[in-house]
Every structure is written in structure tokens, then in C-alpha cells.
C-alpha positions as a LaTeX table, in Angstrom:
\begin{tabular}{lrrr}
\hline
Residue & $x$ (\AA) & $y$ (\AA) & $z$ (\AA) \\
\hline
Met1 & $-59.58$ & $-5.45$ & $-15.04$ \\
Asp2 & $-60.83$ & $-6.54$ & $-18.46$ \\
Leu3 & $-64.49$ & $-6.26$ & $-19.42$ \\
Gly4 & $-66.32$ & $-8.78$ & $-21.58$ \\
Val5 & $-69.94$ & $-8.85$ & $-22.72$ \\
Val6 & $-72.39$ & $-11.73$ & $-23.16$ \\
Ile7 & $-74.04$ & $-12.00$ & $-26.56$ \\
Gly8 & $-76.92$ & $-14.28$ & $-27.48$ \\
Gly9 & $-80.36$ & $-14.53$ & $-29.01$ \\
Asp10 & $-81.22$ & $-15.09$ & $-32.67$ \\
Leu11 & $-78.20$ & $-16.53$ & $-34.48$ \\
Arg12 & $-78.93$ & $-14.30$ & $-37.48$ \\
Glu13 & $-78.33$ & $-11.27$ & $-35.30$ \\
Gln14 & $-75.34$ & $-12.45$ & $-33.29$ \\
Ala15 & $-72.74$ & $-11.45$ & $-35.86$ \\
Gln16 & $-73.84$ & $-7.82$ & $-35.53$ \\
Leu17 & $-73.89$ & $-8.08$ & $-31.73$ \\
Ala18 & $-70.33$ & $-9.43$ & $-31.74$ \\
Arg19 & $-69.17$ & $-6.61$ & $-34.03$ \\
Glu20 & $-70.80$ & $-4.05$ & $-31.74$ \\
Val21 & $-68.96$ & $-5.47$ & $-28.72$ \\
Glu22 & $-65.66$ & $-5.34$ & $-30.63$ \\
Gln23 & $-66.23$ & $-1.86$ & $-32.04$ \\
Ala24 & $-67.13$ & $-0.53$ & $-28.60$ \\
Gly25 & $-63.69$ & $-1.59$ & $-27.36$ \\
Phe26 & $-64.55$ & $-4.45$ & $-25.01$ \\
Glu27 & $-61.87$ & $-7.08$ & $-24.43$ \\
Ser28 & $-64.07$ & $-10.13$ & $-25.07$ \\
Ala29 & $-67.44$ & $-11.49$ & $-26.18$ \\
Trp30 & $-68.95$ & $-14.57$ & $-24.54$ \\
Val31 & $-71.66$ & $-17.06$ & $-25.48$ \\
Ala32 & $-73.64$ & $-19.42$ & $-23.27$ \\
Glu33 & $-75.11$ & $-22.86$ & $-23.86$ \\
Thr34 & $-78.77$ & $-22.57$ & $-22.95$ \\
Ala35 & $-81.21$ & $-22.66$ & $-25.87$ \\
Arg36 & $-78.41$ & $-22.67$ & $-28.48$ \\
Ser37 & $-75.11$ & $-24.49$ & $-28.97$ \\
Ser38 & $-72.19$ & $-22.55$ & $-27.56$ \\
Phe39 & $-69.85$ & $-23.67$ & $-30.34$ \\
Val40 & $-72.17$ & $-22.57$ & $-33.15$ \\
Gln41 & $-72.62$ & $-19.19$ & $-31.48$ \\
Ala42 & $-68.87$ & $-18.87$ & $-30.95$ \\
Ala43 & $-68.27$ & $-19.64$ & $-34.63$ \\
Val44 & $-70.62$ & $-16.80$ & $-35.61$ \\
Ala45 & $-68.82$ & $-14.40$ & $-33.26$ \\
Cys46 & $-65.34$ & $-15.48$ & $-34.36$ \\
Ala47 & $-66.17$ & $-15.09$ & $-38.05$ \\
Ala48 & $-67.75$ & $-11.67$ & $-37.54$ \\
Thr49 & $-64.84$ & $-10.11$ & $-35.62$ \\
Ser50 & $-61.12$ & $-9.49$ & $-36.07$ \\
His51 & $-59.50$ & $-8.84$ & $-32.71$ \\
Val52 & $-61.89$ & $-9.32$ & $-29.76$ \\
Thr53 & $-61.45$ & $-12.49$ & $-27.70$ \\
Val54 & $-64.36$ & $-14.94$ & $-28.00$ \\
Gly55 & $-65.16$ & $-17.44$ & $-25.24$ \\
Thr56 & $-67.75$ & $-19.99$ & $-24.22$ \\
Asp57 & $-69.32$ & $-19.33$ & $-20.85$ \\
Ile58 & $-69.94$ & $-22.18$ & $-20.88$ \\
Ala59 & $-69.77$ & $-25.21$ & $-23.15$ \\
Leu60 & $-71.06$ & $-28.37$ & $-21.49$ \\
Ala61 & $-68.31$ & $-30.89$ & $-20.90$ \\
Phe62 & $-70.05$ & $-34.18$ & $-20.19$ \\
Pro63 & $-72.54$ & $-34.52$ & $-23.07$ \\
Arg64 & $-69.57$ & $-34.29$ & $-25.48$ \\
Ser65 & $-66.53$ & $-36.52$ & $-25.73$ \\
Pro66 & $-63.21$ & $-34.77$ & $-25.03$ \\
Thr67 & $-62.20$ & $-35.43$ & $-28.63$ \\
Ile68 & $-65.25$ & $-33.65$ & $-30.09$ \\
Thr69 & $-64.68$ & $-30.77$ & $-27.68$ \\
Ala70 & $-61.00$ & $-30.53$ & $-28.61$ \\
Met71 & $-61.76$ & $-30.63$ & $-32.34$ \\
Ser72 & $-64.39$ & $-27.90$ & $-31.98$ \\
Ala73 & $-62.04$ & $-25.74$ & $-29.91$ \\
Arg74 & $-59.22$ & $-26.20$ & $-32.43$ \\
Asp75 & $-61.55$ & $-25.16$ & $-35.25$ \\
Leu76 & $-62.65$ & $-22.05$ & $-33.37$ \\
Ala77 & $-59.04$ & $-21.13$ & $-32.64$ \\
Glu78 & $-58.31$ & $-21.46$ & $-36.36$ \\
Leu79 & $-61.38$ & $-19.46$ & $-37.36$ \\
Ser80 & $-60.52$ & $-16.66$ & $-34.93$ \\
Gly81 & $-56.78$ & $-16.61$ & $-35.50$ \\
Gly82 & $-56.03$ & $-17.61$ & $-31.92$ \\
Arg83 & $-58.68$ & $-15.53$ & $-30.12$ \\
Phe84 & $-60.75$ & $-18.36$ & $-28.64$ \\
Ile85 & $-61.12$ & $-19.38$ & $-24.97$ \\
Leu86 & $-62.73$ & $-22.74$ & $-24.22$ \\
Gly87 & $-64.87$ & $-22.27$ & $-21.13$ \\
Leu88 & $-66.18$ & $-25.61$ & $-19.85$ \\
Gly89 & $-68.68$ & $-26.52$ & $-17.17$ \\
Thr90 & $-70.30$ & $-29.55$ & $-15.64$ \\
Gln91 & $-73.84$ & $-28.13$ & $-15.34$ \\
Val92 & $-75.95$ & $-29.91$ & $-12.72$ \\
Lys93 & $-77.09$ & $-33.49$ & $-12.28$ \\
Arg94 & $-80.68$ & $-33.03$ & $-13.47$ \\
Val95 & $-79.66$ & $-31.23$ & $-16.67$ \\
Asn96 & $-77.09$ & $-33.86$ & $-17.59$ \\
Glu97 & $-79.36$ & $-36.80$ & $-16.93$ \\
Gln98 & $-82.76$ & $-35.50$ & $-18.02$ \\
Arg99 & $-81.85$ & $-33.11$ & $-20.83$ \\
Phe100 & $-78.80$ & $-34.79$ & $-22.33$ \\
Gly101 & $-79.19$ & $-38.39$ & $-21.23$ \\
Val102 & $-75.68$ & $-38.75$ & $-19.83$ \\
Ala103 & $-74.50$ & $-39.94$ & $-16.43$ \\
Phe104 & $-73.51$ & $-37.34$ & $-13.86$ \\
Glu105 & $-70.75$ & $-38.91$ & $-11.81$ \\
His106 & $-67.92$ & $-37.47$ & $-9.72$ \\
Pro107 & $-68.06$ & $-34.09$ & $-11.52$ \\
Ala108 & $-64.85$ & $-32.52$ & $-10.19$ \\
Pro109 & $-62.43$ & $-35.39$ & $-10.97$ \\
Lys110 & $-64.25$ & $-36.14$ & $-14.22$ \\
Ile111 & $-63.98$ & $-32.62$ & $-15.58$ \\
Ala112 & $-60.35$ & $-32.43$ & $-14.48$ \\
Glu113 & $-59.69$ & $-35.55$ & $-16.54$ \\
Ala114 & $-61.69$ & $-34.10$ & $-19.43$ \\
Val115 & $-59.35$ & $-31.09$ & $-19.43$ \\
Glu116 & $-56.35$ & $-33.42$ & $-19.49$ \\
Ala117 & $-57.82$ & $-35.45$ & $-22.34$ \\
Ile118 & $-58.78$ & $-32.35$ & $-24.35$ \\
Arg119 & $-55.23$ & $-31.04$ & $-24.09$ \\
Ala120 & $-53.89$ & $-34.43$ & $-25.16$ \\
Val121 & $-56.13$ & $-34.40$ & $-28.24$ \\
Leu122 & $-55.10$ & $-30.83$ & $-29.06$ \\
Arg123 & $-51.46$ & $-31.93$ & $-28.99$ \\
Thr124 & $-52.17$ & $-34.55$ & $-31.66$ \\
Phe125 & $-52.71$ & $-31.74$ & $-34.19$ \\
Ala126 & $-48.99$ & $-30.99$ & $-33.76$ \\
Gly127 & $-48.13$ & $-34.62$ & $-34.43$ \\
His128 & $-47.97$ & $-35.98$ & $-30.88$ \\
Pro129 & $-49.34$ & $-39.48$ & $-30.21$ \\
Ile130 & $-52.19$ & $-39.98$ & $-27.76$ \\
Glu131 & $-52.52$ & $-42.72$ & $-25.17$ \\
His132 & $-55.00$ & $-41.44$ & $-22.65$ \\
Glu133 & $-56.23$ & $-44.21$ & $-20.37$ \\
Gly134 & $-57.99$ & $-42.63$ & $-17.44$ \\
Arg135 & $-60.71$ & $-43.26$ & $-14.90$ \\
Phe136 & $-63.47$ & $-41.84$ & $-17.11$ \\
Tyr137 & $-62.06$ & $-41.63$ & $-20.65$ \\
Ser138 & $-59.99$ & $-43.85$ & $-22.90$ \\
Ile139 & $-58.67$ & $-42.16$ & $-26.05$ \\
Thr140 & $-55.94$ & $-43.87$ & $-28.04$ \\
Met141 & $-56.66$ & $-42.73$ & $-31.62$ \\
Pro142 & $-56.07$ & $-39.16$ & $-32.87$ \\
Pro143 & $-58.46$ & $-37.31$ & $-35.18$ \\
Phe144 & $-58.04$ & $-37.81$ & $-38.93$ \\
Pro145 & $-55.10$ & $-35.90$ & $-40.46$ \\
Gly146 & $-55.62$ & $-32.66$ & $-42.33$ \\
Ala147 & $-55.74$ & $-29.96$ & $-39.65$ \\
Gly148 & $-52.83$ & $-28.20$ & $-38.00$ \\
Pro149 & $-52.28$ & $-27.06$ & $-34.43$ \\
Ala150 & $-54.61$ & $-24.47$ & $-32.89$ \\
Pro151 & $-53.14$ & $-21.01$ & $-33.55$ \\
Gly152 & $-52.02$ & $-19.57$ & $-30.26$ \\
Gly153 & $-53.19$ & $-22.60$ & $-28.33$ \\
Val154 & $-56.53$ & $-22.99$ & $-26.57$ \\
Pro155 & $-56.81$ & $-21.65$ & $-23.01$ \\
Ile156 & $-59.25$ & $-23.77$ & $-20.99$ \\
Tyr157 & $-61.33$ & $-22.21$ & $-18.23$ \\
Leu158 & $-63.61$ & $-24.09$ & $-15.84$ \\
Ala159 & $-66.89$ & $-22.81$ & $-14.45$ \\
Ala160 & $-67.03$ & $-22.96$ & $-10.67$ \\
Val161 & $-69.53$ & $-21.97$ & $-8.00$ \\
Asn162 & $-68.46$ & $-23.90$ & $-4.92$ \\
Arg163 & $-65.15$ & $-24.59$ & $-3.24$ \\
Val164 & $-64.39$ & $-28.05$ & $-4.68$ \\
Met165 & $-64.86$ & $-27.01$ & $-8.29$ \\
Ala166 & $-62.94$ & $-23.78$ & $-7.76$ \\
Glu167 & $-60.05$ & $-25.78$ & $-6.30$ \\
Thr168 & $-60.24$ & $-28.09$ & $-9.31$ \\
Ala169 & $-59.97$ & $-25.12$ & $-11.65$ \\
Gly170 & $-56.94$ & $-23.93$ & $-9.71$ \\
Lys171 & $-55.32$ & $-27.33$ & $-10.09$ \\
Cys172 & $-55.78$ & $-27.88$ & $-13.80$ \\
Ala173 & $-57.27$ & $-24.97$ & $-15.74$ \\
Asp174 & $-55.95$ & $-21.77$ & $-17.25$ \\
Gly175 & $-58.79$ & $-19.83$ & $-15.70$ \\
Val176 & $-61.98$ & $-20.00$ & $-13.69$ \\
Leu177 & $-65.41$ & $-18.70$ & $-14.71$ \\
Gly178 & $-67.38$ & $-17.56$ & $-11.68$ \\
His179 & $-71.15$ & $-17.79$ & $-11.78$ \\
Pro180 & $-73.01$ & $-14.51$ & $-12.46$ \\
Met181 & $-75.12$ & $-14.84$ & $-9.30$ \\
Thr182 & $-72.30$ & $-13.59$ & $-7.12$ \\
Ser183 & $-70.86$ & $-10.67$ & $-5.18$ \\
Pro184 & $-67.44$ & $-9.15$ & $-4.51$ \\
Gly185 & $-67.64$ & $-10.71$ & $-1.04$ \\
Tyr186 & $-68.21$ & $-14.20$ & $-2.42$ \\
Ile187 & $-65.27$ & $-13.79$ & $-4.80$ \\
Arg188 & $-63.06$ & $-12.56$ & $-1.96$ \\
Asp189 & $-64.13$ & $-15.08$ & 0.68 \\
Val190 & $-64.81$ & $-18.24$ & $-1.33$ \\
Leu191 & $-63.95$ & $-18.31$ & $-5.03$ \\
Arg192 & $-60.53$ & $-16.71$ & $-5.13$ \\
Pro193 & $-59.09$ & $-18.47$ & $-2.03$ \\
Ser194 & $-60.34$ & $-21.81$ & $-3.35$ \\
Val195 & $-58.69$ & $-21.29$ & $-6.75$ \\
Glu196 & $-55.45$ & $-20.26$ & $-5.07$ \\
Arg197 & $-55.58$ & $-23.26$ & $-2.72$ \\
Gly198 & $-56.07$ & $-25.64$ & $-5.64$ \\
Ala199 & $-53.24$ & $-24.08$ & $-7.62$ \\
Arg200 & $-50.79$ & $-24.34$ & $-4.73$ \\
Ala201 & $-51.81$ & $-27.97$ & $-4.09$ \\
Ala202 & $-50.88$ & $-28.74$ & $-7.70$ \\
Gly203 & $-47.58$ & $-26.87$ & $-7.46$ \\
Arg204 & $-48.80$ & $-24.06$ & $-9.68$ \\
Asp205 & $-48.42$ & $-20.31$ & $-9.39$ \\
Pro206 & $-51.93$ & $-19.04$ & $-8.49$ \\
Ser207 & $-51.30$ & $-15.81$ & $-10.39$ \\
Leu208 & $-51.24$ & $-17.81$ & $-13.63$ \\
Val209 & $-54.90$ & $-18.82$ & $-13.21$ \\
Asn210 & $-57.14$ & $-16.13$ & $-14.67$ \\
Ile211 & $-60.09$ & $-15.31$ & $-12.42$ \\
Thr212 & $-63.11$ & $-14.26$ & $-14.43$ \\
Thr213 & $-66.63$ & $-13.81$ & $-13.16$ \\
Gly214 & $-69.96$ & $-13.08$ & $-14.72$ \\
Val215 & $-72.46$ & $-10.69$ & $-13.17$ \\
Ile216 & $-76.19$ & $-10.16$ & $-13.45$ \\
Leu217 & $-76.28$ & $-6.57$ & $-14.69$ \\
Gln218 & $-79.51$ & $-4.65$ & $-15.25$ \\
Thr219 & $-78.97$ & $-1.00$ & $-16.08$ \\
Ser220 & $-81.84$ & 1.38 & $-16.75$ \\
Thr221 & $-83.14$ & 4.75 & $-15.73$ \\
Asp222 & $-86.28$ & 2.81 & $-14.75$ \\
Arg223 & $-85.00$ & 1.40 & $-11.47$ \\
Asp224 & $-88.07$ & $-0.73$ & $-10.77$ \\
Glu225 & $-87.88$ & $-2.42$ & $-14.15$ \\
Ala226 & $-84.19$ & $-3.15$ & $-13.65$ \\
Arg227 & $-84.83$ & $-4.66$ & $-10.23$ \\
Arg228 & $-87.67$ & $-6.83$ & $-11.54$ \\
Gly229 & $-85.44$ & $-8.28$ & $-14.26$ \\
Ala230 & $-82.62$ & $-9.00$ & $-11.84$ \\
Ala231 & $-84.98$ & $-10.51$ & $-9.26$ \\
Leu232 & $-86.48$ & $-12.87$ & $-11.82$ \\
Gln233 & $-83.04$ & $-14.09$ & $-12.92$ \\
Ile234 & $-81.78$ & $-14.52$ & $-9.35$ \\
Gly235 & $-84.95$ & $-16.38$ & $-8.40$ \\
Phe236 & $-84.55$ & $-18.73$ & $-11.35$ \\
Tyr237 & $-80.91$ & $-19.47$ & $-10.53$ \\
Ala238 & $-81.53$ & $-19.82$ & $-6.81$ \\
Thr239 & $-83.94$ & $-22.73$ & $-7.26$ \\
Thr240 & $-80.93$ & $-24.91$ & $-8.17$ \\
Arg241 & $-79.58$ & $-26.65$ & $-5.08$ \\
Thr242 & $-76.01$ & $-26.46$ & $-6.39$ \\
Tyr243 & $-76.13$ & $-22.71$ & $-5.83$ \\
Arg244 & $-77.38$ & $-22.96$ & $-2.26$ \\
Pro245 & $-73.92$ & $-22.23$ & $-0.76$ \\
Val246 & $-73.91$ & $-18.83$ & $-2.51$ \\
Leu247 & $-77.21$ & $-17.96$ & $-0.90$ \\
Ala248 & $-76.12$ & $-19.35$ & 2.46 \\
His249 & $-72.94$ & $-17.24$ & 2.36 \\
His250 & $-75.15$ & $-14.14$ & 2.16 \\
Gly251 & $-77.82$ & $-15.28$ & 4.62 \\
Phe252 & $-80.49$ & $-16.12$ & 2.03 \\
Glu253 & $-80.60$ & $-19.91$ & 2.39 \\
Asp254 & $-84.14$ & $-19.86$ & 3.79 \\
Leu255 & $-85.45$ & $-18.52$ & 0.47 \\
Val256 & $-84.49$ & $-21.61$ & $-1.55$ \\
Glu257 & $-87.56$ & $-23.72$ & $-0.83$ \\
Pro258 & $-90.12$ & $-20.90$ & $-1.30$ \\
Leu259 & $-88.45$ & $-20.12$ & $-4.63$ \\
Arg260 & $-88.60$ & $-23.77$ & $-5.68$ \\
Glu261 & $-92.29$ & $-23.91$ & $-4.78$ \\
Ala262 & $-93.04$ & $-20.77$ & $-6.81$ \\
Leu263 & $-91.18$ & $-22.13$ & $-9.83$ \\
Gly264 & $-93.02$ & $-25.42$ & $-9.50$ \\
Arg265 & $-96.28$ & $-23.48$ & $-9.87$ \\
Asn266 & $-94.82$ & $-21.47$ & $-12.78$ \\
Asp267 & $-95.57$ & $-18.40$ & $-10.70$ \\
Phe268 & $-92.83$ & $-16.12$ & $-11.97$ \\
Ala269 & $-94.34$ & $-13.02$ & $-10.37$ \\
Glu270 & $-94.05$ & $-14.68$ & $-6.95$ \\
Leu271 & $-90.57$ & $-15.97$ & $-7.82$ \\
Ala272 & $-89.37$ & $-12.44$ & $-8.52$ \\
Gln273 & $-91.08$ & $-11.07$ & $-5.41$ \\
Ile274 & $-89.38$ & $-13.62$ & $-3.13$ \\
Ala275 & $-86.00$ & $-12.89$ & $-4.74$ \\
Arg276 & $-86.19$ & $-9.10$ & $-4.45$ \\
Pro277 & $-84.24$ & $-8.91$ & $-1.14$ \\
Met278 & $-81.28$ & $-10.55$ & $-2.90$ \\
Val279 & $-81.05$ & $-8.08$ & $-5.78$ \\
Asp280 & $-78.81$ & $-5.50$ & $-4.14$ \\
Val281 & $-76.38$ & $-8.23$ & $-3.03$ \\
Leu282 & $-76.28$ & $-10.74$ & $-5.89$ \\
Ala283 & $-76.77$ & $-8.45$ & $-8.90$ \\
Val284 & $-75.69$ & $-5.08$ & $-10.23$ \\
Val285 & $-78.73$ & $-2.88$ & $-10.74$ \\
Gly286 & $-79.43$ & 0.79 & $-11.30$ \\
Asp287 & $-78.67$ & 3.68 & $-13.61$ \\
Pro288 & $-75.37$ & 3.63 & $-15.55$ \\
Asp289 & $-73.42$ & 5.56 & $-12.90$ \\
Glu290 & $-74.59$ & 3.25 & $-10.12$ \\
Cys291 & $-73.74$ & 0.16 & $-12.15$ \\
Arg292 & $-70.26$ & 1.40 & $-13.04$ \\
Glu293 & $-69.60$ & 2.04 & $-9.36$ \\
Arg294 & $-70.78$ & $-1.46$ & $-8.42$ \\
Ile295 & $-68.66$ & $-3.13$ & $-11.11$ \\
Ala296 & $-65.61$ & $-1.17$ & $-9.92$ \\
Ala297 & $-65.85$ & $-3.11$ & $-6.63$ \\
Tyr298 & $-64.60$ & $-6.20$ & $-8.50$ \\
Asp299 & $-61.36$ & $-4.51$ & $-9.56$ \\
Gly300 & $-58.47$ & $-6.15$ & $-7.75$ \\
Leu301 & $-60.53$ & $-9.26$ & $-6.99$ \\
Val302 & $-60.80$ & $-10.62$ & $-10.53$ \\
Asp303 & $-58.95$ & $-10.32$ & $-13.81$ \\
Arg304 & $-62.09$ & $-10.01$ & $-15.91$ \\
Val305 & $-65.80$ & $-9.29$ & $-15.44$ \\
Ile306 & $-68.27$ & $-10.57$ & $-18.03$ \\
Leu307 & $-71.21$ & $-8.18$ & $-18.24$ \\
Gly308 & $-74.48$ & $-9.94$ & $-18.91$ \\
Gly309 & $-78.06$ & $-9.19$ & $-18.12$ \\
Ala310 & $-81.02$ & $-11.31$ & $-17.11$ \\
Trp311 & $-82.07$ & $-13.72$ & $-19.86$ \\
Val312 & $-85.21$ & $-15.02$ & $-18.15$ \\
Gly313 & $-87.88$ & $-12.64$ & $-19.34$ \\
Ala314 & $-89.19$ & $-10.83$ & $-22.41$ \\
Pro315 & $-86.72$ & $-10.89$ & $-25.36$ \\
Glu316 & $-87.18$ & $-7.18$ & $-26.04$ \\
Arg317 & $-86.12$ & $-6.33$ & $-22.50$ \\
Val318 & $-83.05$ & $-8.54$ & $-22.88$ \\
Ala319 & $-82.12$ & $-6.68$ & $-26.07$ \\
Asp320 & $-82.72$ & $-3.26$ & $-24.50$ \\
Asn321 & $-80.53$ & $-4.14$ & $-21.51$ \\
His322 & $-77.76$ & $-5.41$ & $-23.81$ \\
Arg323 & $-77.70$ & $-2.08$ & $-25.65$ \\
Ala324 & $-77.70$ & $-0.21$ & $-22.33$ \\
Ile325 & $-74.70$ & $-2.24$ & $-21.13$ \\
Ile326 & $-72.75$ & $-1.45$ & $-24.30$ \\
Glu327 & $-73.52$ & 2.25 & $-23.95$ \\
Ala328 & $-72.74$ & 2.43 & $-20.24$ \\
Phe329 & $-69.50$ & 0.43 & $-20.20$ \\
Ala330 & $-67.92$ & 0.89 & $-23.63$ \\
Pro331 & $-64.18$ & 1.51 & $-23.04$ \\
Ala332 & $-63.69$ & 3.19 & $-26.40$ \\
\hline
\end{tabular}
């Protein structure tokens, strides 16, 4: 089982963070698209490293055209010498419509077509024509000449929480990116069977679809502090209705509305308090030995775990947890 690490924060510091992940012997470094662009962060990480894989977990699919996404991915593959993974996600309806001003329609078939269109655009860099006329996208003109094919190709992973999107990833993607608010049981019972079902429906070998998941990992000798950080992150995630099936699978569905009410009041102390019963199930928390034992439970269920801590909270605590993760899990 490969281990990756999330990097983030101030762009002026991310190059050093990426080098630290590489030097510590981790297989991959991953960037998110929250406050900062995933592609800009990935460019920083690619340029700063020489052999670690760099991936987006995730880049938003719908606010960008497939052509822009393909061009960005090709550039990152070139910059990294073939070490880039394009992780794509739909995000949720409210974020698409209210933050990015784009329609949120039929997310599973639309992102499946986006993957098809992105691959078609990537092929144009090797001289192939493009005539993509689909349900959601029409692309009949290649990018301007002057750039060659992506070195090593561009693997495309899809983020998935629920069954339909996981099946979609199995049908069309090179890998799936499981949400960090998860558990070995959810991977075993929901995510992995759905990916395999989708792959078989498309006539694909399920073993060819990489199964990667994030985790919420808070490691510290101060157990209470670690639990508070994890609870705050879980509470924040759990207010999103899209993630309700994860909570329902673990018997926590009745906490969704109280969490939403606390967030609506900006009462983060109450949010974390409500979420505390979920910490031991939907996060990895404790001292380094405890956390290593908990992460080992994913071995055999997934091909890769992306280690990332809570990012809702004080920046200094985020940085401290990142350093603790590197120290506790460094393979080298």
C-alpha cells in the first residue's frame, strides 16, 4: 500500500513541503482545491521535486472546460517528467452554482463525458484529430500547435463518495479518490464494491482501477488536541448533505441537522462537540503508534492512502500536524 501526503498552505512554502515529502520517501504528494488553485499548487510541487508523484485531490471539473483541464494536465506532466496524476471531482451543487457560477447538472454522466473529452484533447498533442460531440461538451478544434504529448500519459482519477460516482469511476477512470471522511468499513462495504461493479459493467478489469483514499489524520501526544482537530473537520464535512450516506452507514445520520444548525450559527465549538462521537470511526487520531496501527487497517482494501490532517482550524496547528505526519509515517 502506497502512502501519499497532502501539502498546502502558503504557496511560497509549498516547494519546501513537497521536497520534504519526497525526501522522507513517500510515494506521492497531493494538493487540494480549496482556497488555492490545485493546478498552481501542483506546478509548485512538480517543479520542486524530481521523483515523487504529484496529484490533484481534487481539481474541480465543471468550472473548467475539458480543453483547459487537458492543457493544464499536459503541462504538469511535462513539468514533472511524467509524474502527474489528474484527480478530478464534481464538488457539490451549492459550490458550483454559488461559488463558481456554473450549472450543476447530472454530475455522474457529465464528469464521465468530461473524462472522455479530456482524453480526446490529450490525444491531439500526438497529432490526432478531435471531433467530440457529446451530451454536455462539443469540442472540434485542437489547441494551438507547439506542445508535444504528455510524457508518460496522464492518469485520470475521479473523486467519489457515494455508490453512483464510485461506479462511474470504475467505468471510465484510471483510479478513484475516496473522501477523507471515511473508514475501512466504508471502503470495504461501499466504495470498493461500487468501483468494481462499475468496472465490470464497462467490460474492464477492476484490478486496473487504482483505489486511493484520503484520511483525516491527527497525530499528537496531546490526545485531546488531536481529537478536537479531527472533530472540527468531521463536523465541517458532515454538514454537506452529499456526505450523509457516509454518516448513515455508520449510524450517525441523526447528527447532520444539529451540525448544520451549529455551523449556521458559526458555533465551531458546538460543531466539534457534536462531532466528537464520530472521531474514532471517521478519522485516525492518537499518538504515532496508534495512528500507524489504524492506517494499517486500510492495507489490502486500497492501493494508496493519502495522509492529510484537518485543515479547518488554526494554521499553526495544521503545520504542526503536517510535520508530525511526516515524522510518524516516513518510509525512508
